C-alpha positions in Angstrom: 112.3 60.9 143.0 112.6 63.0 140.2 110.2 63.6 137.9 110.7 65.4 134.1 109.0 68.4 134.1 109.3 70.0 130.0 110.5 73.6 129.4 107.4 75.9 129.9 105.2 73.8 131.5 103.4 75.9 134.2 105.5 78.8 133.5 104.6 81.4 130.9 106.5 82.0 127.6 106.9 86.0 129.2 109.0 86.0 132.7 106.8 88.4 134.6 104.0 88.6 132.8 100.4 89.7 134.4 98.1 88.2 135.6 101.2 85.1 136.8 101.1 84.1 139.7 103.5 81.5 139.9 105.9 83.4 136.8 109.4 83.3 137.7 111.4 86.0 137.1 114.4 85.2 136.3 116.0 88.5 135.1 116.3 89.6 139.6 118.1 86.3 140.3 120.8 88.7 141.5 118.2 90.6 143.8 117.9 86.4 145.3 121.4 85.6 145.5 122.4 89.1 148.0 119.3 87.6 149.8 120.4 84.4 149.9 124.7 86.0 151.0 122.3 87.7 153.9 122.2 85.0 155.6 125.8 83.5 156.5 126.0 87.5 156.8 123.9 88.0 159.4 124.7 84.5 160.8 128.6 85.7 161.2 128.0 89.1 162.7 125.7 87.6 165.3 128.6 84.9 166.1 131.0 88.1 166.0 128.6 90.2 168.2 128.5 87.1 170.3 132.0 86.9 170.4 132.5 90.4 171.5 130.2 90.3 174.3 132.0 87.5 175.8 129.8 84.9 175.4 131.7 82.6 173.0 135.7 81.3 171.8 137.5 81.5 169.1 139.4 79.1 167.8 142.3 81.8 167.0 145.5 82.3 168.0 146.2 84.9 170.4 149.6 86.6 169.2 150.2 85.7 165.8 148.8 87.3 162.9 145.5 85.5 162.4 144.3 86.9 166.0 140.5 87.4 166.5 140.7 89.0 169.9 143.0 91.1 168.8 140.6 92.5 166.7 137.0 92.1 167.3 137.3 90.9 171.2 135.7 91.8 174.5 139.2 94.5 174.7 139.4 95.0 171.1 140.1 98.8 171.0 139.1 98.3 167.6 136.3 96.3 168.7 133.4 99.0 169.2 132.9 102.4 167.8 131.6 104.6 171.3 129.4 102.1 172.7 128.3 100.8 169.8 130.4 97.4 168.5 131.4 96.8 165.0 129.4 93.6 165.6 126.0 94.9 166.4 126.8 97.8 162.5 127.5 94.2 160.7 124.4 92.9 162.4 121.9 95.5 161.6 123.0 96.4 158.3 122.7 92.5 157.4 119.8 92.4 158.1 118.6 95.8 156.3 120.1 94.8 153.0 118.0 91.8 154.1 115.2 93.1 153.8 115.7 95.1 151.4 115.3 91.7 149.4 112.0 90.3 150.6 110.0 94.0 150.5 109.7 94.5 147.0 106.2 93.2 147.3 104.8 94.9 149.7 106.4 98.0 148.7 105.4 99.6 145.7 108.3 102.7 146.5 111.0 100.1 147.4 110.0 97.9 144.9 111.3 100.9 142.3 114.7 101.4 143.7 115.3 98.6 145.0 119.1 98.3 142.4 119.7 101.8 143.6 118.8 101.2 147.3 120.4 97.7 147.2 123.8 98.8 145.4 123.6 103.1 147.9 123.5 100.4 151.3 125.7 97.8 150.5 128.3 100.3 148.6 128.3 101.7 152.0 128.8 98.6 153.7 131.6 97.8 151.8 133.4 100.9 152.6 132.5 100.5 156.6 133.6 96.4 156.0 137.2 98.2 153.6 137.8 100.9 156.5 137.6 97.9 159.0 140.1 95.6 157.1 142.6 98.6 156.6 141.7 99.0 160.8 143.3 95.3 160.6 146.2 95.3 158.7 147.6 98.4 158.7 146.7 99.5 162.6 146.1 96.7 164.7 148.3 93.7 162.5 146.7 91.1 162.9 143.0 89.8 161.0 139.9 88.8 162.0 138.9 85.2 159.8 135.4 86.0 160.4 135.6 89.7 159.7 137.4 88.8 156.8 134.0 86.0 155.2 132.1 89.3 156.0 133.3 91.7 153.7 134.2 88.5 150.6 130.3 88.4 151.2 129.5 92.0 151.0 131.9 91.9 148.3 130.3 89.0 146.3 127.3 90.9 147.6 128.3 94.7 145.6 129.8 92.7 142.7 125.7 91.1 142.0 123.9 94.9 143.2 126.3 96.6 140.8 125.0 94.1 138.2 121.6 94.3 139.4 121.3 98.5 138.5 122.8 97.9 135.4 120.8 95.1 134.3 117.5 97.7 135.4 119.5 100.1 133.7 119.4 98.0 130.4 115.9 97.1 130.8 114.0 100.6 131.4 116.3 101.7 128.3 114.7 98.8 125.5 111.0 99.8 127.2 112.5 103.9 126.1 113.8 103.1 122.6 110.3 100.6 122.4 107.6 104.1 123.6 110.2 106.4 121.2 109.8 103.7 118.1 
């Protein structure tokens, strides 16, 4: 059953007001969305790792433009960097992104530099993903639908991280202008 709650019932007038434990911080909505997107990213990367290790089979058809086996299968030549599966790199990357969004309440340093850290880590992930997608299209001549889903997740995370950094920069400029007045 849904109940109606007046606009400010139980919430402070100012978001993030000191001393209010139940304050909802809507200013970091991008960080929450990045954290939320990290979960399906982890699942896709884990699925691809299981597929790479031969534990699971995929629904992609062999010999077509969408040939997951050719891109990320157990015998795919570009599915590993040395002995390390690309899917494992993706799994670790999504875990790092998730942890960066989860750790700020426990680490003042991460909290202070979170916008820059997120943009840097997700930017590296985007470059890595763009390189892999270029390999799929121009060298392998086949794509993996799960890899493309992961690329879409990383792209969305990058846009959110960029938005979060811009918002943090605007907020710090307002604070600096207020101190100078």
